[in-house]
VEXKOLKOL-615734 format. One line per 2 residues: their letters; for each residue x, y, z of N, C-alpha, C, CB. Coordinates in steps of 0.02 Angstrom, whole numbers, plus 50000, padded with zeros to 5 digits. Glycine has a CB too. Layout:
BEGIN
A = X,Y,Z,X,Y,Z,X,Y,Z,X,Y,Z  ...
***
This chain:
BEGIN
ML = 53485,52951,51232,53489,52899,51288,53423,52918,51330,53563,52904,51336  53410,52972,51343,53356,53001,51384,53298,52984,51347,53361,53078,51397
NR = 53290,53007,51277,53238,52989,51245,53214,52920,51239,53245,53010,51193  53254,52873,51228,53247,52796,51238,53212,52782,51294,53310,52758,51245
AK = 53238,52805,51347,53214,52787,51413,53146,52804,51419,53253,52820,51466  53125,52864,51390,53055,52899,51395,53016,52847,51359,53050,52979,51358
TA = 53040,52833,51295,52992,52781,51256,52978,52721,51283,53014,52763,51194  53026,52685,51318,53013,52635,51352,52966,52635,51407,53062,52617,51369
LV = 52979,52691,51451,52933,52705,51510,52855,52708,51488,52956,52778,51545  52848,52751,51428,52778,52757,51410,52756,52697,51376,52765,52816,51367
AF = 52795,52650,51337,52766,52589,51320,52750,52540,51372,52803,52560,51277  52793,52538,51419,52773,52500,51478,52710,52516,51517,52824,52503,51521
GA = 52704,52587,51521,52645,52614,51547,52573,52598,51514,52656,52683,51546  52589,52592,51451,52531,52588,51400,52506,52505,51413,52563,52606,51308
VL = 52550,52460,51413,52539,52391,51419,52519,52387,51489,52600,52345,51401  52543,52419,51536,52509,52405,51607,52434,52429,51609,52551,52445,51668
AL = 52427,52482,51572,52356,52516,51580,52310,52470,51547,52348,52592,51545  52327,52443,51483,52290,52392,51448,52278,52332,51491,52327,52371,51385
AI = 52330,52303,51521,52309,52247,51559,52265,52261,51619,52365,52212,51580  52266,52325,51650,52225,52335,51712,52151,52341,51677,52250,52409,51760
LH = 52149,52378,51620,52079,52388,51592,52046,52316,51578,52083,52434,51521  52092,52273,51544,52071,52199,51516,52035,52165,51587,52151,52146,51485
FT = 52080,52173,51637,52061,52128,51699,52001,52158,51729,52119,52122,51755  51989,52221,51719,51939,52249,51761,51875,52255,51714,51963,52321,51792
GL = 51887,52232,51651,51826,52224,51600,51803,52287,51572,51764,52192,51634  51855,52342,51575,51819,52410,51549,51834,52409,51474,51850,52486,51587
IL = 51867,52371,51447,51876,52369,51377,51844,52303,51339,51950,52374,51366  51813,52270,51382,51782,52215,51346,51747,52229,51284,51739,52182,51387
PI = 51697,52281,51283,51666,52304,51220,51713,52303,51163,51638,52374,51227  51773,52338,51180,51814,52353,51123,51842,52283,51096,51874,52404,51143
EN = 51854,52235,51149,51892,52171,51123,51834,52128,51090,51935,52126,51189  51775,52141,51109,51731,52099,51075,51716,52124,50999,51667,52095,51118
GL = 51723,52186,50983,51718,52226,50922,51775,52199,50883,51721,52307,50933  51831,52198,50905,51895,52169,50864,51886,52101,50855,51965,52179,50900
RY = 51859,52067,50903,51850,51991,50882,51801,51982,50829,51826,51946,50942  51748,52008,50832,51696,52011,50785,51718,52029,50711,51648,52059,50809
TF = 51762,52081,50707,51787,52107,50656,51831,52055,50626,51817,52168,50671  51881,52024,50655,51936,51985,50628,51908,51906,50627,52007,51997,50677
SP = 51850,51899,50649,51823,51827,50652,51828,51794,50585,51748,51824,50675  51796,51827,50537,51779,51805,50468,51856,51794,50428,51726,51867,50428
VG = 51905,51827,50456,51976,51813,50424,51993,51750,50452,52036,51869,50442  51984,51743,50515,52014,51679,50551,51978,51622,50519,52002,51677,50635
SF = 51911,51625,50517,51877,51576,50482,51892,51552,50414,51820,51594,50482  51907,51611,50374,51930,51599,50311,51995,51563,50305,51935,51660,50279
LS = 52044,51582,50352,52109,51547,50354,52094,51479,50372,52160,51578,50402  52060,51463,50428,52046,51403,50463,52019,51351,50404,51991,51418,50524
SM = 51966,51386,50375,51934,51337,50323,51976,51320,50264,51869,51365,50296  52024,51377,50239,52075,51358,50189,52121,51304,50207,52116,51415,50173
GT = 52148,51308,50273,52188,51250,50292,52155,51190,50292,52215,51257,50354  52087,51186,50314,52055,51137,50317,52045,51097,50258,52008,51151,50342
GL = 52030,51144,50205,52015,51126,50135,52073,51091,50103,51996,51188,50095  52132,51134,50108,52191,51099,50088,52212,51038,50114,52238,51135,50096
KS = 52195,51023,50173,52208,50954,50201,52170,50899,50183,52205,50954,50264  52102,50925,50158,52052,50881,50136,52077,50851,50065,51980,50920,50131
KT = 52098,50912,50027,52115,50902,49958,52171,50859,49953,52127,50965,49923  52219,50869,50000,52272,50819,50001,52257,50749,50016,52318,50837,50046
QD = 52208,50741,50068,52184,50683,50081,52153,50648,50022,52143,50690,50131  52110,50686,49980,52069,50658,49930,52119,50632,49876,52017,50712,49903
YK = 52171,50682,49850,52224,50666,49801,52257,50597,49824,52280,50727,49798  52268,50593,49890,52304,50536,49918,52260,50473,49901,52318,50545,49998
SL = 52202,50476,49927,52149,50424,49918,52138,50399,49845,52084,50452,49943  52135,50451,49798,52125,50439,49726,52184,50397,49694,52119,50508,49690
AE = 52239,50412,49724,52312,50383,49702,52307,50306,49723,52383,50424,49747  52280,50301,49795,52284,50242,49820,52227,50195,49785,52278,50248,49894
CQ = 52170,50224,49765,52122,50187,49722,52148,50168,49664,52065,50223,49707  52176,50205,49630,52205,50198,49558,52252,50135,49563,52249,50270,49531
EH = 52305,50141,49622,52345,50090,49624,52320,50019,49642,52391,50108,49664  52262,50027,49680,52216,49959,49696,52193,49932,49649,52159,49964,49735
SS = 52156,49971,49598,52122,49959,49535,52177,49930,49491,52089,50026,49503  52230,49950,49487,52280,49925,49439,52310,49851,49462,52339,49981,49433
DV = 52310,49850,49532,52337,49785,49553,52272,49737,49547,52372,49789,49632  52208,49751,49549,52160,49704,49544,52156,49684,49480,52101,49725,49567
ER = 52167,49727,49418,52168,49715,49356,52222,49668,49339,52172,49773,49322  52275,49678,49371,52341,49634,49353,52317,49554,49375,52418,49664,49405
RL = 52291,49562,49444,52271,49494,49477,52222,49457,49433,52236,49505,49550  52173,49492,49409,52118,49465,49372,52146,49439,49308,52061,49517,49360
GT = 52195,49480,49273,52228,49459,49212,52267,49392,49229,52277,49517,49184  52294,49379,49286,52333,49323,49298,52282,49263,49313,52383,49338,49358
VS = 52228,49271,49340,52185,49222,49358,52151,49202,49296,52140,49244,49410  52133,49249,49242,52114,49230,49182,52155,49180,49138,52105,49284,49151
VD = 52220,49203,49145,52266,49166,49103,52276,49095,49132,52335,49205,49097  52273,49095,49199,52283,49031,49237,52218,48984,49218,52290,49048,49324
YV = 52155,49017,49213,52103,48981,49204,52096,48948,49137,52052,49020,49218  52123,48992,49088,52116,48965,49020,52179,48898,49011,52127,49036,48961
RL = 52239,48916,49045,52280,48858,49052,52258,48796,49081,52330,48875,49085  52214,48798,49135,52190,48750,49168,52147,48703,49127,52159,48775,49220
KA = 52094,48749,49088,52042,48734,49046,52069,48679,48992,52015,48801,49013  52131,48717,48970,52166,48676,48913,52191,48622,48935,52219,48708,48878
LE = 52219,48618,48990,52243,48550,49012,52191,48499,49032,52288,48558,49072  52135,48523,49054,52085,48475,49067,52056,48441,49001,52030,48509,49108
EE = 52052,48485,48959,52028,48463,48890,52077,48409,48861,52023,48527,48838  52147,48423,48871,52197,48379,48853,52191,48315,48878,52255,48401,48871
NS = 52192,48320,48945,52189,48257,48987,52136,48216,48972,52184,48271,49056  52078,48246,48957,52013,48206,48936,52024,48174,48875,51950,48250,48927
VL = 52053,48211,48822,52075,48174,48763,52117,48118,48768,52106,48215,48722  52169,48132,48806,52219,48072,48813,52193,48006,48859,52289,48103,48849
RT = 52152,48030,48899,52121,47972,48932,52073,47932,48889,52084,47996,48992  52037,47958,48846,51995,47934,48795,52037,47884,48755,51967,47991,48751
ML = 52094,47915,48724,52139,47877,48678,52169,47821,48711,52194,47919,48650  52192,47834,48770,52226,47779,48803,52192,47720,48823,52255,47802,48856
GY = 52123,47740,48845,52077,47684,48862,52057,47648,48804,52015,47707,48898  52060,47674,48745,52041,47632,48679,52104,47595,48667,52019,47678,48610
LQ = 52167,47617,48662,52219,47580,48649,52232,47534,48693,52268,47612,48640  52226,47531,48748,52231,47482,48805,52170,47429,48794,52225,47521,48881
KK = 52115,47448,48774,52068,47403,48756,52081,47352,48702,52018,47437,48742  52107,47389,48650,52128,47350,48593,52190,47321,48581,52121,47381,48546
DF = 52235,47346,48638,52303,47312,48647,52356,47331,48584,52290,47228,48649  52337,47396,48569,52386,47422,48513,52447,47446,48549,52355,47483,48466
DS = 52504,47432,48510,52567,47471,48504,52562,47542,48478,52613,47434,48461  52573,47588,48517,52556,47663,48496,52608,47712,48516,52489,47688,48528
VM = 52605,47771,48488,52646,47830,48509,52605,47895,48504,52709,47836,48463  52596,47929,48562,52562,47974,48566,52602,48035,48535,52540,47978,48631
AR = 52567,48082,48508,52607,48142,48475,52557,48208,48479,52628,48122,48387  52594,48263,48469,52557,48324,48472,52555,48356,48409,52583,48368,48519
VI = 52516,48384,48374,52515,48418,48316,52545,48496,48323,52444,48416,48293  52597,48499,48290,52644,48560,48290,52637,48616,48245,52707,48539,48279
SR = 52608,48587,48187,52593,48635,48123,52544,48594,48081,52666,48656,48076  52502,48645,48041,52461,48617,47992,52460,48653,47930,52397,48610,48016
SV = 52430,48618,47883,52427,48658,47808,52370,48708,47814,52408,48602,47737  52373,48767,47782,52313,48809,47774,52292,48816,47717,52318,48867,47795
AP = 52309,48778,47663,52293,48777,47593,52228,48737,47587,52350,48747,47550  52178,48762,47554,52111,48717,47546,52129,48657,47509,52049,48756,47506
EK = 52172,48645,47462,52183,48589,47421,52231,48534,47460,52216,48614,47352  52255,48557,47520,52302,48511,47554,52274,48503,47631,52382,48543,47551
SI = 52290,48443,47652,52263,48431,47725,52314,48392,47756,52191,48392,47729  52365,48420,47781,52422,48392,47818,52442,48426,47872,52475,48385,47781
VM = 52462,48388,47918,52489,48418,47983,52554,48381,48001,52434,48411,48044  52595,48423,48041,52664,48389,48069,52657,48377,48138,52729,48434,48059
ID = 52685,48316,48154,52679,48298,48230,52746,48294,48252,52640,48230,48248  52754,48301,48328,52822,48300,48355,52847,48239,48377,52828,48342,48405
RG = 52836,48184,48336,52874,48113,48344,52892,48098,48282,52833,48052,48375  52945,48059,48281,52986,48038,48208,53009,47972,48226,53058,48089,48184
SK = 53054,47957,48171,53097,47898,48161,53120,47881,48233,53160,47912,48110  53155,47923,48265,53180,47913,48338,53126,47881,48387,53204,47984,48368
DG = 53066,47878,48372,53007,47860,48420,52982,47792,48384,52942,47925,48425  53013,47777,48327,52998,47698,48295,52938,47715,48247,52972,47630,48360
LE = 52923,47775,48226,52878,47786,48171,52897,47776,48103,52858,47845,48173  52847,47743,48057,52876,47732,47992,52819,47761,47943,52896,47651,47980
IG = 52832,47758,47877,52782,47784,47827,52734,47737,47820,52809,47800,47761  52665,47755,47825,52606,47725,47804,52569,47703,47874,52623,47663,47753
LA = 52598,47720,47939,52565,47706,48000,52497,47747,48004,52612,47723,48059  52447,47695,48032,52381,47738,48050,52394,47790,48101,52321,47693,48078
VI = 52357,47847,48088,52345,47891,48145,52276,47907,48163,52376,47951,48135  52253,47903,48228,52181,47898,48252,52186,47954,48306,52156,47818,48282
VG = 52128,47973,48326,52107,48018,48389,52051,47981,48411,52086,48098,48373  52030,48001,48485,51978,47978,48513,51981,47909,48528,51928,47993,48479
EG = 51919,47879,48517,51908,47808,48515,51921,47767,48447,51837,47799,48534  51973,47770,48427,51992,47736,48370,51960,47766,48308,51977,47665,48377
IY = 51963,47827,48303,51942,47865,48237,51998,47870,48190,51917,47939,48251  51994,47849,48133,52054,47858,48090,52044,47926,48042,52064,47789,48042
VG = 52105,47966,48060,52108,48028,48025,52157,48033,47971,52120,48079,48070  52213,47986,47959,52255,47994,47911,52314,47944,47924,52272,48065,47907
KV = 52364,47953,47886,52430,47911,47896,52488,47948,47883,52435,47852,47852  52542,47916,47912,52610,47958,47912,52636,47946,47846,52667,47936,47971
TG = 52653,48008,47807,52671,47996,47741,52744,48027,47731,52616,48027,47693  52766,48059,47784,52838,48091,47784,52866,48075,47855,52837,48178,47769
IQ = 52935,48068,47858,52965,48037,47913,53030,48087,47917,52980,47953,47902  53045,48114,47983,53109,48144,48000,53120,48107,48062,53110,48224,48008
EH = 53191,48137,48097,53209,48098,48145,53158,48116,48207,53285,48109,48159  53142,48177,48225,53100,48201,48278,53034,48230,48251,53137,48253,48320
TA = 53017,48230,48190,52954,48251,48171,52925,48191,48112,52962,48332,48142  52853,48215,48103,52832,48162,48055,52775,48202,48015,52805,48088,48094
TV = 52763,48194,47955,52712,48220,47920,52645,48170,47908,52744,48242,47856  52588,48191,47925,52528,48165,47918,52488,48183,47878,52501,48165,47961
TL = 52458,48147,47828,52416,48167,47774,52345,48142,47799,52441,48136,47700  52297,48188,47803,52238,48176,47836,52186,48157,47781,52218,48237,47879
IP = 52129,48138,47797,52085,48095,47756,52059,48140,47692,52019,48067,47803  52047,48205,47703,52017,48248,47647,52076,48270,47585,51986,48321,47686
DP = 52144,48255,47609,52193,48275,47569,52174,48242,47493,52263,48252,47602  52185,48271,47443,52173,48237,47378,52213,48177,47364,52185,48282,47326
TS = 52275,48169,47386,52322,48107,47392,52296,48049,47430,52386,48125,47425  52251,48060,47482,52240,48019,47530,52185,47957,47499,52213,48065,47592
RV = 52210,47893,47516,52169,47838,47491,52174,47794,47558,52198,47801,47415  52120,47752,47565,52114,47697,47617,52057,47657,47602,52108,47723,47688
AI = 52067,47597,47606,52019,47538,47597,51974,47538,47652,52053,47470,47593  51902,47530,47633,51845,47537,47679,51801,47479,47696,51804,47585,47652
SL = 51758,47472,47747,51722,47422,47749,51655,47453,47792,51764,47362,47780  51607,47412,47798,51550,47430,47830,51561,47407,47902,51489,47402,47796
TG = 51537,47438,47953,51543,47411,48028,51519,47341,48024,51498,47454,48084  51565,47298,48052,51546,47234,48066,51551,47183,48011,51483,47237,48089
QH = 51561,47207,47949,51569,47162,47886,51638,47132,47877,51553,47202,47821  51686,47169,47900,51761,47145,47890,51779,47126,47813,51775,47075,47937
KL = 51758,47154,47769,51771,47154,47704,51782,47204,47669,51735,47131,47679  51819,47206,47614,51830,47271,47573,51767,47282,47532,51897,47268,47523
IG = 51743,47345,47540,51680,47374,47493,51696,47428,47451,51619,47401,47534  51756,47455,47455,51769,47516,47417,51835,47551,47440,51709,47564,47425
LL = 51844,47620,47411,51902,47659,47440,51873,47728,47459,51965,47667,47387  51909,47751,47509,51895,47823,47529,51949,47868,47505,51888,47830,47605
EG = 51922,47913,47462,51973,47967,47422,51964,48036,47440,51964,47967,47342  52015,48068,47471,52009,48127,47492,51999,48183,47425,52070,48137,47538
KG = 51960,48238,47433,51938,48280,47377,51962,48356,47391,51855,48275,47369  51988,48365,47448,52010,48428,47463,51955,48458,47492,52036,48464,47408
NG = 51970,48534,47516,51928,48578,47553,51887,48533,47607,51879,48618,47502  51917,48496,47642,51888,48451,47708,51832,48401,47680,51849,48505,47774
TA = 51839,48379,47621,51791,48340,47593,51817,48262,47580,51769,48375,47530  51781,48213,47588,51800,48135,47548,51746,48103,47530,51839,48078,47591
VA = 51760,48060,47481,51699,48014,47452,51732,47948,47448,51667,48038,47372  51682,47907,47470,51686,47831,47458,51672,47806,47384,51635,47796,47506
TL = 51720,47787,47354,51714,47762,47278,51722,47686,47272,51773,47796,47231  51697,47660,47210,51710,47600,47184,51678,47549,47230,51783,47591,47174
IP = 51619,47574,47260,51572,47527,47300,51520,47491,47257,51534,47567,47355  51530,47421,47254,51488,47392,47214,51413,47400,47223,51504,47333,47216
QE = 51374,47402,47168,51306,47420,47165,51267,47377,47211,51281,47415,47097  51280,47312,47214,51242,47268,47256,51257,47281,47336,51260,47194,47234
EP = 51312,47319,47352,51326,47326,47426,51259,47368,47455,51403,47370,47440  51239,47341,47515,51185,47372,47550,51210,47431,47588,51153,47323,47595
IK = 51235,47477,47548,51261,47537,47604,51207,47593,47599,51345,47575,47584  51193,47623,47641,51143,47680,47649,51163,47742,47692,51081,47652,47679
EN = 51125,47798,47698,51135,47856,47729,51141,47834,47806,51078,47908,47712  51190,47864,47841,51193,47864,47919,51240,47794,47934,51106,47859,47958
DI = 51257,47758,47879,51302,47697,47900,51366,47728,47913,51309,47636,47842  51403,47686,47961,51474,47707,47984,51518,47667,47933,51491,47687,48069
LV = 51567,47698,47905,51615,47666,47876,51679,47657,47917,51627,47696,47818  51718,47601,47910,51781,47586,47947,51829,47566,47898,51774,47532,48001
TA = 51892,47561,47918,51954,47537,47881,51943,47461,47869,52024,47551,47925  51963,47440,47815,51952,47362,47794,51998,47324,47826,51960,47346,47717
GT = 52064,47349,47843,52114,47320,47868,52149,47273,47816,52093,47289,47926  52142,47296,47749,52188,47264,47695,52246,47300,47682,52156,47254,47629
DE = 52254,47370,47705,52317,47404,47700,52364,47376,47745,52312,47473,47712  52429,47366,47724,52484,47329,47762,52483,47359,47837,52562,47340,47723
KI = 52483,47426,47840,52505,47455,47917,52446,47488,47944,52569,47514,47917  52374,47480,47922,52322,47504,47954,52275,47465,47963,52302,47551,47930
PG = 52265,47443,48037,52224,47402,48064,52146,47407,48034,52230,47415,48136  52110,47358,48032,52034,47357,48019,51996,47382,48074,52007,47289,48004
DL = 51937,47402,48063,51884,47424,48109,51899,47489,48137,51875,47376,48165  51938,47533,48106,51948,47604,48141,51898,47648,48103,52030,47637,48136
AI = 51859,47675,48144,51805,47719,48117,51820,47776,48077,51768,47742,48167  51790,47793,48018,51810,47843,47966,51764,47896,47958,51819,47813,47902
GM = 51698,47877,47945,51654,47930,47939,51585,47903,47938,51670,47971,47879  51533,47953,47923,51464,47923,47915,51450,47938,47844,51406,47952,47965
VN = 51409,47905,47812,51380,47904,47761,51332,47967,47756,51353,47842,47757  51347,48008,47705,51298,48061,47705,51238,48065,47647,51338,48122,47703
RI = 51277,48049,47591,51230,48038,47534,51257,47980,47485,51221,48107,47492  51205,47943,47450,51237,47893,47410,51230,47927,47338,51201,47815,47418
IG = 51287,47919,47293,51290,47947,47224,51298,47898,47171,51344,47996,47218  51249,47908,47125,51260,47855,47065,51186,47827,47048,51315,47786,47091
QP = 51181,47796,46989,51118,47768,46965,51116,47697,46966,51103,47789,46899  51059,47666,46982,51055,47586,46997,51082,47553,46935,50974,47556,47011
ID = 51088,47572,46876,51118,47547,46818,51195,47548,46820,51093,47583,46762  51228,47586,46864,51296,47591,46858,51329,47527,46892,51319,47660,46888
PF = 51389,47502,46875,51415,47444,46913,51442,47460,46980,51469,47410,46875  51459,47524,46997,51478,47553,47047,51445,47618,47071,51536,47559,47038
KS = 51450,47632,47142,51413,47689,47162,51475,47715,47207,51335,47674,47201  51452,47782,47228,51485,47818,47272,51457,47854,47336,51511,47858,47237
AS = 51482,47869,47379,51450,47912,47432,51489,47966,47470,51425,47869,47481  51457,48014,47478,51491,48073,47505,51488,48052,47590,51447,48152,47482
IE = 51549,48074,47624,51566,48052,47682,51568,48105,47734,51623,48019,47676  51539,48103,47789,51542,48156,47846,51581,48136,47903,51474,48172,47874
PL = 51635,48178,47906,51689,48154,47959,51666,48150,48025,51749,48200,47962  51689,48117,48071,51665,48102,48141,51692,48151,48189,51685,48030,48164
VS = 51758,48180,48166,51782,48240,48202,51798,48290,48158,51839,48228,48244  51811,48348,48192,51828,48408,48153,51915,48406,48151,51792,48483,48194
LD = 51937,48397,48092,52009,48394,48078,52047,48451,48093,52020,48380,48012  52008,48518,48093,52038,48576,48100,52061,48589,48163,52000,48623,48081
FV = 52033,48551,48214,52053,48564,48282,52084,48512,48323,51999,48584,48315  52110,48457,48286,52154,48401,48310,52212,48421,48345,52175,48361,48256
EM = 52229,48410,48404,52292,48436,48424,52332,48364,48450,52282,48500,48485  52303,48313,48480,52332,48256,48505,52316,48201,48461,52311,48242,48572
VA = 52357,48164,48453,52341,48097,48401,52383,48043,48425,52361,48109,48316  52368,47981,48410,52404,47922,48421,52419,47892,48364,52373,47878,48459
IL = 52489,47872,48349,52507,47829,48287,52515,47753,48301,52574,47855,48256  52480,47724,48275,52474,47646,48280,52529,47614,48250,52412,47618,48247
KP = 52573,47573,48299,52634,47532,48263,52621,47463,48271,52708,47547,48294  52659,47432,48223,52647,47364,48214,52666,47331,48273,52680,47336,48158
KT = 52631,47278,48295,52642,47235,48357,52710,47205,48356,52590,47177,48362  52752,47216,48413,52810,47186,48416,52811,47119,48456,52853,47233,48441
NK = 52849,47069,48424,52849,47008,48454,52891,47009,48520,52874,46958,48406  52855,46990,48577,52885,46984,48641,52896,46916,48656,52846,47015,48692
***
C-alpha cells in the first residue's frame, strides 16, 4: 500500500515537472525534435487516409458513370426502335394515301390488305394476304399497288386469308394492251425468277421499247388500263406472225407489303 502511494506521488511529480518545463519553454527543443521525428509518420497516415477516401470516391464515381452509360445505351436503344417504327409507319401511310387517292379517283370498290407471307422458291411467285371470303374476296380479282399497278390476282381463298399469284409466277396469265389503245394485243405470261414476257403480239402491232403495257380489260374480273410493266426488248423476226417482248416490272414485288384488291362494283 505504501509502495503504491509512492509510485503515484512520483508520477504526479513527473507530470507536474513536465508541465512547468513546457510552460516555461525549457523543453521546447526536445518537443520540436519529437515533432520532427514523428511528423513523417503522421503525414504518411494522413495521406493514406486521404488516398483511401479518394479511391473510394473514384470507385463510386466509376460505378455511377457505368450505370449512367448503361442508362444512356438503354435510352438510345429505345429511341432507335421508336425511330424505325415511326419510319415504317410513315412509309406505310404514304403507300396507303397513294393507293386510296387512286381508288377514289377511279371509283373502284376495293379491300386493303397486308401481305403476311410470301413464297421463297424461284419458280413460284405467290403471297398470302390477311383478307378472305369474309371480306368479300373472290377468285380472279385483280390485286394492285400504288397508282393502279397490277401485280397479280386472287387464286386461292379462305375465310380470313387469300392467296395472290403474282405476275412472274409461271401459272400467271393476263390479257394486255398498250396505253390508250383499249384493245387486246397479246398475253402477259410469267416465266419464274421474277420475269414475265408479253407473247402472241401480232407482228403488225407498233409495240416498241419503253412502251407501257396495261391490262386489256377482257378478263372478267380485271379492269382495263391497270399498268403492268415497261417493254424492255422486242423478241422475234419480222417474218414471224407473232412477236414477244420481255417486260420490266414497275415495282419490286419482293418488297410489296400493302395491296388493294379490286372488287366488282355493287349496284346501289
